[in-house]
Each structure stands twice: as C-alpha cells, then as structure tokens.
C-alpha positions as a Markdown table, in Angstrom:
| # | Residue | x | y | z |
|---|---|---|---|---|
| 1 | Met | -23.8 | -24.2 | -66.4 |
| 2 | Ser | -23.1 | -24.4 | -70.2 |
| 3 | Ala | -24.6 | -22.6 | -73.3 |
| 4 | Gln | -26.0 | -24.5 | -76.2 |
| 5 | Gly | -27.1 | -22.5 | -79.3 |
| 6 | Gly | -27.0 | -19.3 | -77.1 |
| 7 | Arg | -29.3 | -20.9 | -74.4 |
| 8 | Ala | -28.2 | -21.6 | -70.9 |
| 9 | Thr | -28.4 | -25.0 | -69.4 |
| 10 | Ala | -28.0 | -26.3 | -65.9 |
| 11 | Asp | -26.3 | -29.4 | -64.3 |
| 12 | Val | -28.6 | -31.9 | -62.6 |
| 13 | Leu | -27.4 | -32.2 | -59.0 |
| 14 | Val | -30.3 | -34.8 | -58.0 |
| 15 | Pro | -32.4 | -36.3 | -60.8 |
| 16 | Gly | -36.2 | -36.4 | -60.2 |
| 17 | Gly | -38.8 | -39.1 | -61.4 |
| 18 | Pro | -41.5 | -38.4 | -63.8 |
| 19 | Gly | -43.5 | -35.5 | -62.9 |
| 20 | Ala | -41.1 | -34.3 | -60.0 |
| 21 | Pro | -40.9 | -30.7 | -59.2 |
| 22 | Val | -37.7 | -29.0 | -60.3 |
| 23 | Val | -35.8 | -26.4 | -58.0 |
| 24 | Leu | -32.9 | -24.6 | -59.7 |
| 25 | Ile | -30.0 | -23.0 | -57.8 |
| 26 | Ser | -29.5 | -20.4 | -59.9 |
| 27 | Asp | -26.2 | -19.1 | -59.0 |
| 28 | Cys | -23.8 | -19.9 | -56.2 |
| 29 | Asp | -20.1 | -19.9 | -55.3 |
| 30 | His | -20.2 | -22.6 | -52.5 |
| 31 | Asp | -17.8 | -25.5 | -52.9 |
| 32 | Thr | -20.2 | -28.3 | -52.3 |
| 33 | Phe | -23.8 | -29.1 | -52.5 |
| 34 | Asp | -24.1 | -32.1 | -50.5 |
| 35 | Ala | -26.7 | -30.5 | -47.8 |
| 36 | Glu | -28.8 | -29.3 | -50.6 |
| 37 | Ser | -28.7 | -32.7 | -52.4 |
| 38 | Ala | -29.7 | -34.6 | -49.2 |
| 39 | Val | -32.7 | -32.4 | -48.9 |
| 40 | Ala | -33.6 | -32.7 | -52.5 |
| 41 | Arg | -33.3 | -36.7 | -52.4 |
| 42 | Ser | -35.3 | -36.9 | -49.3 |
| 43 | Ala | -38.2 | -34.8 | -50.8 |
| 44 | Gly | -38.2 | -36.4 | -54.3 |
| 45 | Ile | -37.5 | -33.3 | -56.1 |
| 46 | Glu | -35.1 | -32.7 | -59.1 |
| 47 | Leu | -32.2 | -30.2 | -58.0 |
| 48 | Arg | -30.3 | -28.4 | -60.7 |
| 49 | Leu | -27.4 | -26.0 | -60.5 |
| 50 | Ala | -26.8 | -23.2 | -62.9 |
| 51 | Gln | -24.4 | -20.1 | -62.6 |
| 52 | Ala | -26.6 | -17.5 | -64.3 |
| 53 | His | -25.1 | -14.0 | -64.3 |
| 54 | Thr | -27.8 | -12.3 | -66.5 |
| 55 | Ala | -31.7 | -12.3 | -66.6 |
| 56 | Glu | -31.4 | -14.1 | -69.9 |
| 57 | Glu | -29.5 | -16.9 | -68.6 |
| 58 | Leu | -31.5 | -17.2 | -65.6 |
| 59 | Ile | -34.7 | -17.4 | -67.7 |
| 60 | Ala | -33.3 | -20.0 | -70.0 |
| 61 | Ala | -32.1 | -22.3 | -67.3 |
| 62 | Ala | -35.4 | -22.0 | -65.1 |
| 63 | Gly | -37.8 | -22.5 | -67.8 |
| 64 | Asp | -39.6 | -25.4 | -66.0 |
| 65 | Ala | -38.5 | -24.6 | -62.3 |
| 66 | Ser | -41.1 | -24.5 | -59.8 |
| 67 | Gly | -38.6 | -23.1 | -57.2 |
| 68 | Leu | -35.4 | -21.0 | -57.3 |
| 69 | Val | -32.5 | -21.0 | -54.9 |
| 70 | Val | -30.6 | -17.7 | -55.2 |
| 71 | Gln | -27.5 | -16.2 | -53.9 |
| 72 | Tyr | -26.7 | -13.2 | -56.1 |
| 73 | Ala | -29.1 | -13.1 | -58.9 |
| 74 | Gln | -31.4 | -10.3 | -59.3 |
| 75 | Ile | -35.2 | -11.6 | -59.3 |
| 76 | Thr | -37.2 | -9.0 | -60.9 |
| 77 | Ala | -40.6 | -8.7 | -61.9 |
| 78 | Ala | -39.6 | -9.3 | -65.5 |
| 79 | Val | -37.8 | -12.6 | -64.6 |
| 80 | Met | -41.0 | -13.6 | -62.4 |
| 81 | Asp | -43.1 | -13.0 | -65.5 |
| 82 | Ala | -40.8 | -15.2 | -67.7 |
| 83 | Leu | -41.2 | -18.1 | -65.5 |
| 84 | Pro | -45.0 | -18.7 | -65.2 |
| 85 | Gly | -44.5 | -22.0 | -63.2 |
| 86 | Leu | -42.5 | -20.2 | -60.4 |
| 87 | Arg | -43.7 | -20.7 | -57.1 |
| 88 | Val | -41.1 | -19.7 | -54.5 |
| 89 | Val | -37.7 | -17.9 | -54.5 |
| 90 | Ser | -35.6 | -19.0 | -51.5 |
| 91 | Arg | -32.3 | -17.1 | -50.9 |
| 92 | Tyr | -29.2 | -18.2 | -49.3 |
| 93 | Gly | -28.9 | -15.7 | -46.3 |
| 94 | Val | -30.8 | -13.1 | -44.5 |
| 95 | Gly | -31.4 | -10.0 | -47.0 |
| 96 | Val | -33.7 | -10.3 | -49.8 |
| 97 | Asp | -32.8 | -6.9 | -51.4 |
| 98 | Thr | -32.0 | -8.9 | -54.6 |
| 99 | Val | -35.6 | -9.8 | -55.0 |
| 100 | Asp | -38.5 | -7.7 | -55.9 |
| 101 | Leu | -40.9 | -8.5 | -53.0 |
| 102 | Ala | -43.9 | -6.6 | -54.1 |
| 103 | Ala | -43.6 | -8.2 | -57.5 |
| 104 | Ala | -43.6 | -11.5 | -55.8 |
| 105 | Ala | -46.5 | -10.9 | -53.5 |
| 106 | Ala | -48.6 | -9.7 | -56.5 |
| 107 | Arg | -47.8 | -12.7 | -58.5 |
| 108 | Gly | -48.4 | -15.2 | -55.3 |
| 109 | Ile | -44.8 | -16.2 | -55.4 |
| 110 | Thr | -43.4 | -17.1 | -52.0 |
| 111 | Val | -40.1 | -15.4 | -51.0 |
| 112 | Cys | -38.1 | -17.0 | -48.1 |
| 113 | Asn | -34.8 | -16.5 | -46.4 |
| 114 | Val | -32.9 | -17.9 | -43.5 |
| 115 | Pro | -32.8 | -15.2 | -40.9 |
| 116 | Asp | -31.2 | -16.7 | -37.9 |
| 117 | Tyr | -28.6 | -19.0 | -39.4 |
| 118 | Gly | -25.5 | -16.8 | -38.8 |
| 119 | Thr | -26.5 | -15.0 | -35.7 |
| 120 | Glu | -23.6 | -16.2 | -33.6 |
| 121 | Ala | -21.2 | -16.2 | -36.7 |
| 122 | Val | -21.9 | -12.5 | -37.7 |
| 123 | Ser | -21.9 | -11.2 | -34.1 |
| 124 | Asp | -18.6 | -12.8 | -33.4 |
| 125 | His | -17.4 | -11.1 | -36.6 |
| 126 | Ala | -18.6 | -7.8 | -35.7 |
| 127 | Ile | -16.8 | -7.9 | -32.4 |
| 128 | Ala | -13.7 | -9.0 | -34.0 |
| 129 | Leu | -13.7 | -6.3 | -36.7 |
| 130 | Ser | -14.3 | -3.7 | -33.9 |
| 131 | Leu | -11.5 | -4.8 | -31.9 |
| 132 | Ala | -9.0 | -5.1 | -34.9 |
| 133 | Ala | -9.9 | -1.8 | -36.2 |
| 134 | Ala | -9.9 | 0.0 | -32.7 |
| 135 | Arg | -6.4 | -1.3 | -31.9 |
| 136 | Gly | -4.9 | -1.2 | -35.3 |
| 137 | Val | -4.3 | -4.9 | -35.5 |
| 138 | Ala | -4.0 | -5.2 | -39.3 |
| 139 | Arg | -1.7 | -2.2 | -39.6 |
| 140 | Leu | 0.6 | -3.4 | -36.7 |
| 141 | Asp | 0.9 | -6.7 | -38.5 |
| 142 | Arg | 1.9 | -5.3 | -41.8 |
| 143 | Gly | 4.5 | -3.3 | -39.8 |
| 144 | Val | 6.0 | -6.3 | -38.1 |
| 145 | Arg | 6.2 | -8.1 | -41.3 |
| 146 | Glu | 8.1 | -5.1 | -42.8 |
| 147 | Gly | 10.5 | -4.9 | -39.8 |
| 148 | Arg | 8.8 | -1.8 | -38.2 |
| 149 | Phe | 7.4 | -1.2 | -34.6 |
| 150 | Asp | 5.2 | 1.7 | -35.1 |
| 151 | Leu | 3.1 | 2.6 | -32.1 |
| 152 | Gln | 2.6 | 6.1 | -33.2 |
| 153 | Ala | 0.7 | 4.8 | -36.4 |
| 154 | Val | -2.2 | 3.4 | -34.4 |
| 155 | Arg | -2.5 | 6.0 | -31.3 |
| 156 | Pro | -4.4 | 6.7 | -29.5 |
| 157 | Val | -5.6 | 3.2 | -28.4 |
| 158 | Gly | -8.2 | 3.4 | -25.8 |
| 159 | Gln | -9.3 | 0.7 | -23.6 |
| 160 | Val | -12.7 | -1.3 | -23.9 |
| 161 | Arg | -14.0 | -0.8 | -20.4 |
| 162 | Gly | -15.8 | 2.5 | -20.2 |
| 163 | Ser | -16.2 | 2.8 | -24.0 |
| 164 | Val | -19.5 | 3.1 | -25.7 |
| 165 | Phe | -20.6 | 0.5 | -28.3 |
| 166 | Gly | -23.4 | 1.6 | -30.4 |
| 167 | Val | -25.4 | -1.0 | -32.2 |
| 168 | Val | -27.7 | 0.0 | -35.2 |
| 169 | Gly | -30.5 | -2.6 | -35.7 |
| 170 | Val | -31.2 | -4.5 | -32.6 |
| 171 | Gly | -32.5 | -7.7 | -34.2 |
| 172 | Arg | -31.1 | -11.1 | -33.6 |
| 173 | Ile | -27.6 | -10.5 | -34.8 |
| 174 | Gly | -27.4 | -6.9 | -33.5 |
| 175 | His | -28.9 | -8.2 | -30.0 |
| 176 | Ala | -26.2 | -10.8 | -29.9 |
| 177 | Thr | -23.5 | -8.4 | -30.8 |
| 178 | Ala | -24.7 | -6.2 | -28.0 |
| 179 | Leu | -24.5 | -9.0 | -25.5 |
| 180 | Lys | -21.1 | -9.9 | -26.5 |
| 181 | Ala | -19.9 | -6.2 | -26.5 |
| 182 | Arg | -21.5 | -5.8 | -23.0 |
| 183 | Gly | -19.6 | -8.8 | -21.8 |
| 184 | Leu | -16.3 | -7.4 | -22.7 |
| 185 | Gly | -16.9 | -4.4 | -20.7 |
| 186 | Tyr | -18.6 | -1.9 | -23.4 |
| 187 | Gln | -21.5 | 0.2 | -22.4 |
| 188 | Val | -24.0 | -0.5 | -25.0 |
| 189 | Leu | -26.5 | 1.7 | -26.7 |
| 190 | Gly | -29.0 | 0.8 | -29.6 |
| 191 | Tyr | -30.9 | 2.3 | -32.1 |
| 192 | Asp | -33.7 | 0.6 | -34.3 |
| 193 | Val | -35.8 | 1.9 | -37.0 |
| 194 | Leu | -38.5 | -0.3 | -36.0 |
| 195 | Ala | -38.6 | 0.6 | -32.3 |
| 196 | Pro | -41.6 | 2.7 | -31.0 |
| 197 | Asp | -40.8 | 6.4 | -30.7 |
| 198 | Ala | -41.0 | 6.4 | -27.0 |
| 199 | Ala | -39.1 | 3.1 | -26.4 |
| 200 | Arg | -36.3 | 3.4 | -23.9 |
| 201 | Glu | -35.2 | -0.3 | -24.1 |
| 202 | Leu | -35.3 | -3.0 | -26.7 |
| 203 | Arg | -34.4 | -6.5 | -25.9 |
| 204 | Gly | -32.5 | -5.2 | -22.9 |
| 205 | Val | -30.8 | -2.7 | -24.8 |
| 206 | Pro | -31.0 | 1.0 | -24.1 |
| 207 | Ile | -32.4 | 2.7 | -27.1 |
| 208 | Val | -31.5 | 6.2 | -28.1 |
| 209 | Pro | -32.0 | 8.3 | -31.3 |
| 210 | Leu | -29.6 | 7.6 | -34.1 |
| 211 | Asp | -28.1 | 11.0 | -33.8 |
| 212 | Glu | -27.3 | 10.5 | -30.1 |
| 213 | Leu | -25.9 | 7.2 | -30.7 |
| 214 | Leu | -23.5 | 8.4 | -33.5 |
| 215 | Arg | -22.3 | 11.3 | -31.2 |
| 216 | Arg | -21.7 | 9.2 | -28.1 |
| 217 | Ala | -20.4 | 5.8 | -29.5 |
| 218 | Asp | -16.9 | 4.9 | -29.7 |
| 219 | Val | -17.8 | 1.9 | -31.9 |
| 220 | Val | -20.8 | 2.0 | -34.3 |
| 221 | Ser | -21.8 | -1.5 | -35.3 |
| 222 | Leu | -24.6 | -1.7 | -38.3 |
| 223 | His | -26.9 | -4.8 | -38.2 |
| 224 | Thr | -29.7 | -3.6 | -40.2 |
| 225 | Pro | -31.2 | -4.8 | -43.6 |
| 226 | Leu | -31.0 | -2.9 | -46.7 |
| 227 | Thr | -34.2 | -1.3 | -47.6 |
| 228 | Ala | -35.2 | 1.9 | -49.3 |
| 229 | Gly | -35.4 | 3.4 | -45.8 |
| 230 | Thr | -31.7 | 2.3 | -44.8 |
| 231 | His | -29.8 | 3.0 | -48.1 |
| 232 | His | -27.1 | 5.2 | -47.1 |
| 233 | Leu | -28.3 | 5.4 | -43.7 |
| 234 | Val | -24.8 | 6.3 | -42.8 |
| 235 | Gly | -23.6 | 9.2 | -45.0 |
| 236 | Arg | -21.7 | 12.3 | -44.8 |
| 237 | Pro | -24.3 | 14.0 | -42.2 |
| 238 | Glu | -24.0 | 10.9 | -40.0 |
| 239 | Leu | -20.3 | 10.5 | -40.2 |
| 240 | Ala | -19.9 | 14.1 | -39.3 |
| 241 | Leu | -21.7 | 13.2 | -36.2 |
| 242 | Met | -19.2 | 10.6 | -35.0 |
| 243 | Lys | -16.2 | 11.2 | -32.8 |
| 244 | Pro | -12.8 | 11.5 | -34.8 |
| 245 | Thr | -11.6 | 8.7 | -32.6 |
| 246 | Ala | -14.6 | 6.3 | -33.3 |
| 247 | Val | -14.7 | 3.1 | -35.3 |
| 248 | Leu | -17.4 | 2.1 | -37.9 |
| 249 | Val | -18.2 | -1.6 | -38.2 |
| 250 | Asn | -20.6 | -2.9 | -41.0 |
| 251 | Thr | -21.4 | -6.6 | -41.3 |
| 252 | Ser | -25.0 | -5.8 | -42.4 |
| 253 | Arg | -25.4 | -4.7 | -46.2 |
| 254 | Gly | -22.9 | -2.6 | -48.2 |
| 255 | Gly | -25.5 | -0.3 | -49.3 |
| 256 | Val | -26.2 | 0.9 | -45.7 |
| 257 | Val | -22.9 | 3.0 | -45.8 |
| 258 | Asp | -22.2 | 5.7 | -48.2 |
| 259 | Thr | -18.7 | 4.5 | -49.4 |
| 260 | Asp | -17.6 | 7.5 | -51.0 |
| 261 | Ala | -18.4 | 9.5 | -47.9 |
| 262 | Leu | -16.7 | 6.8 | -45.6 |
| 263 | Val | -13.5 | 6.9 | -47.7 |
| 264 | Ser | -13.3 | 10.7 | -47.1 |
| 265 | Ala | -14.0 | 10.5 | -43.7 |
| 266 | Leu | -11.3 | 8.0 | -43.1 |
| 267 | Gly | -8.8 | 9.7 | -45.3 |
| 268 | Glu | -9.3 | 13.2 | -43.9 |
| 269 | Gly | -9.0 | 11.8 | -40.3 |
| 270 | Arg | -12.6 | 12.6 | -39.3 |
| 271 | Leu | -13.1 | 8.9 | -38.5 |
| 272 | Arg | -10.3 | 6.7 | -36.6 |
| 273 | Ala | -11.0 | 3.4 | -38.5 |
| 274 | Ala | -13.4 | 1.0 | -40.0 |
| 275 | Gly | -14.1 | -2.8 | -40.2 |
| 276 | Ile | -16.1 | -3.5 | -43.3 |
| 277 | Asp | -17.2 | -6.9 | -44.4 |
| 278 | Val | -20.1 | -5.9 | -47.0 |
| 279 | His | -19.5 | -3.5 | -49.7 |
| 280 | Glu | -21.7 | -1.6 | -52.2 |
| 281 | Glu | -19.7 | -3.4 | -55.0 |
| 282 | Glu | -18.8 | -6.8 | -54.6 |
| 283 | Pro | -16.3 | -8.4 | -55.1 |
| 284 | Val | -14.4 | -5.2 | -54.2 |
| 285 | Pro | -12.5 | -4.1 | -57.2 |
| 286 | Leu | -8.9 | -4.1 | -57.2 |
| 287 | Gly | -7.3 | -0.7 | -56.4 |
| 288 | His | -10.7 | 0.6 | -54.8 |
| 289 | Pro | -10.0 | 3.7 | -52.5 |
| 290 | Leu | -10.9 | 1.6 | -49.3 |
| 291 | Thr | -8.0 | -0.9 | -50.0 |
| 292 | Arg | -5.5 | 1.8 | -50.1 |
| 293 | Leu | -6.5 | 3.2 | -46.6 |
| 294 | Glu | -4.3 | 1.8 | -43.7 |
| 295 | Asn | -7.2 | 2.3 | -41.1 |
| 296 | Val | -9.6 | -0.1 | -42.7 |
| 297 | Val | -9.9 | -3.8 | -42.0 |
| 298 | Leu | -11.7 | -5.6 | -44.9 |
| 299 | Thr | -13.2 | -8.9 | -45.2 |
| 300 | Pro | -15.0 | -10.4 | -48.2 |
| 301 | His | -18.6 | -10.8 | -47.1 |
| 302 | Leu | -17.9 | -13.8 | -45.0 |
| 303 | Ala | -18.9 | -12.8 | -41.5 |
| 304 | Trp | -21.7 | -15.4 | -41.8 |
| 305 | Tyr | -19.2 | -18.2 | -42.1 |
| 306 | Thr | -18.7 | -21.0 | -39.7 |
| 307 | Glu | -18.9 | -24.8 | -40.6 |
| 308 | Glu | -22.0 | -25.2 | -38.6 |
| 309 | Ser | -23.6 | -21.9 | -40.1 |
| 310 | Tyr | -22.7 | -22.9 | -43.5 |
| 311 | Thr | -24.1 | -26.4 | -43.4 |
| 312 | Glu | -27.5 | -25.0 | -41.7 |
| 313 | Leu | -27.7 | -22.2 | -44.3 |
| 314 | Lys | -27.5 | -24.7 | -47.3 |
| 315 | Arg | -29.9 | -27.3 | -45.6 |
| 316 | Arg | -32.6 | -24.7 | -44.7 |
| 317 | Thr | -32.7 | -22.7 | -48.0 |
| 318 | Val | -33.5 | -25.8 | -49.9 |
| 319 | Glu | -36.0 | -26.9 | -47.2 |
| 320 | Asn | -37.8 | -23.6 | -47.5 |
| 321 | Ala | -38.1 | -24.2 | -51.3 |
| 322 | Val | -39.3 | -27.6 | -51.0 |
| 323 | Glu | -42.1 | -26.8 | -48.5 |
| 324 | Ala | -43.4 | -24.1 | -50.9 |
| 325 | Val | -43.2 | -26.1 | -53.9 |
| 326 | Phe | -45.4 | -28.8 | -52.2 |
| 327 | Gly | -47.8 | -26.3 | -51.0 |
| 328 | Arg | -46.8 | -26.1 | -47.5 |
| 329 | Ala | -45.9 | -23.4 | -45.1 |
| 330 | Pro | -42.0 | -22.7 | -45.2 |
| 331 | Arg | -40.3 | -22.1 | -41.8 |
| 332 | Asn | -39.3 | -18.6 | -43.1 |
| 333 | Val | -41.5 | -16.4 | -45.3 |
| 334 | Val | -40.9 | -12.7 | -46.1 |
| 335 | Thr | -43.3 | -12.1 | -48.9 |
| 336 | Glu | -45.9 | -10.7 | -46.7 |
| 337 | Glu | -43.6 | -7.9 | -45.7 |
| 338 | Ala | -44.3 | -6.3 | -49.4 |
| 339 | Arg | -47.9 | -6.5 | -49.1 |
C-alpha cells in the first residue's frame, strides 16, 4: 500500500471487469497471495491488497469495497459507517475479537471466519508446547549450547502417564488436543463455559468445574475464544489454584490470560512453566518480562501453521467473502452470535 496526498491506496492483485465487486485484503503479513488470487479470478471479482494500520488508512483504501478480508485490522462501528457499500468482513482465522459483531449485525454486514482450518496444527502445537515446557526442553537446549549439563535446573520432571491434562474449551481444537493428550497417556479433564451446568461429559471428555480442573491438572491447555466473558479467564486467583508443579499452555488468544499475573507466578515459583503461542501484545516487545524467564517456551502466534492449513485458510477466507458479496450464504458465518 502507498500513500498519495495523504490517502492510502491498495495494490490490485486480480483486476476485475466493469462493475466487478471489489474485495480488499485490508492487512496481511503472508508471503504469497496465490490462493486468494485463484479464488478471485474464478469468481470474477477484483481483489486488492493494502497494509492499513490505522482506521483512516483502512477507510481510504476500502472506499469502494463490498468485502473486507482482514488479519489484524480493527473493524469498528466507525469503520463500517465510513464504508456504506460494505457487505462482508471475512477474517483470516478463528477468532473475530477484532470485529465489532454487534455493530456488524445491526448494519446487516456478514462476518465470517474459518473455524476449523487449523484444528490439527494447533492441537499438535499445544501438545508440543506442553511437553517442551514440562520437560524444560528449551532450557536444556540453551544449556548444552553453553557447555552446561544442568539437570537440576529443570527438576522435578514427571512422566506423562498418570498425569492430568486439563483442557479449557472443548471445541474442535480443544477436543483434538484432548484426544492427543489421552493417546500419550494423560488422564484428561475438560471445562467449557458453554457446557450445561449438570454436564459430566462433552465430546467424550469428562467435564469438571474450572476451579477443580485448575487444582487437579498437571497441564492446563487453553482453547477458548476471547470474549468479554473469557478476558483474563486465567488471572491471579486462577493461577493460585494451580499446582506449583503445573504447566500452563495457551494457543487460544493472549487476552485469555492475565500476562502480568502469569509473569509473577512463574517468577516466584508458584507455577512450574508455561508454553505460550499467543500474547496480549503482538508482536511481543523486545525485553518483555516473559522473554526473560527461563521457564517459558514462547512461539510467535504460529500454532495454526502447516503448509496445508496455510493454503486452506487463505482460500476459504476469500471464498467466504465472495459468497457474501454475491448474496449467497458463506460456509462460515458468525454474525448471528451478536444478535
């Protein structure tokens, strides 16, 4: 994206013919757009790419757009009101916390996501983080590179079989993670905010109250969307319930965990370790307290990534936008959740 006279412009990836609907990729850090372009050519729409980092840039670039494809951009009521031709917002990924769903529903704007593209990738990553954190793999690796063999630094290390793996959020990804944990030998417990109060099982996973899960689990893995009800779902009171030998894993959304409370618990030895892929501030600032802790494994919000999931995400995100632009029902619509 460039600026001309203070106004943002967008690059055309696929030109459209006269009267063709315009779909704008508002912002994206992907390295190629072949999958999106293939969908656009087949549908006969014009596809443009911007890198809008402010509401003003986004509005300037999307003035004639019928659809927005977004990664990080905040789609607020004010942005929607400034784009009267907007019919759909389609997000790369599962979470739609960057989109004002209530405002979209009130304005008749469809909001879409791709809820199941990364099920295998994220659940694989959650298991990888849990094992790496529990066994101190990253810390041991750093020691070997520095000429040290320091078992004491990672003790005690327990075995998987007989340990308890707690899954918070037993949706697609949480369920897949639970199955993989069980396959490794963990005893699995689950909690889900949407489970009926009397539920004892969900998708084959035993369900317990959150406080019980936190007290019993040796690993707590988070797989819940970020909503007003789940913001800082794991804070100081919840961390205080966990065993000092427990591991916390977060591959859901950064805001589900109170980062300051987590740093304190890890630094003071009230929690053994953590594996964190998602962060309250992204990218994680240099020198952030989490980066200075030896008992944390950090990855940069890439749990979703495999070559297969990457291509599927890109294709389906634009397919959802195309369907809505032409007045058809997209495969994945979340707008009704705000009604």
